[in-house]
C-alpha positions, 0 to 999 in steps of 0.5 A: 286348434281345429274347427269345423266350418260347416262346409263339406270337406272343410275340416281344417285339422285335428285327428281323423274322425274328430269332426264328429265331436263338432257335428250338430247333436241329435235328439236323445233316442227317447224323451222322458214322459211328461209328468201327470201331477205338479211335483210341488203341490201334487195337483193333477195336470189333467185339464178339461176343455170348457163346454163352449169349446168343441174343437180347436177351430172354436178357440178365438180371441176378441175382435178389434174394437176401436174403443180400445186401440192399445195393446193393453186390453184391461179396459176392454176386458172390464167393459165387456164384463159390464156389457154382458151383465147389462145386456142380460139385465135389460134383455134377459138371460136367454137373449143370445146376442149377449153371449158375444160380450161373454166370449170377449171377456172370457177371452181377454180377462184373467180367470182370477179377475172374473172369479173375484168380480162374480164373488163381488156381484154375489156379495153386492160389493161389485164397484161397477154399474150394471 
């Protein structure tokens, strides 16, 4: 059995020209275009950037908070959600520093959780104290 050892001139057998069979493969000459819709649901893949993101430099995650030192940030997410609405309740909706908590919970919390909590607040069934 012949093999290629990865060294120049290290081919140790086989018919002449067979080393091409063992050479690293290259990318295909052209890549297939990416799909624009989900093949299962038919939903379009065209996504829009959120209003608060103007450029890639604006994409940041929440800074370290010593109250939540662990890798699991679930409590940090929930506490930031509560803090945002508490801040708005006390200071008013136009108080800009409250938006810090909004940026944190939008960064850490799954969208489904936020939608669920917003619905619960609208229905008056939200379990947290705001």
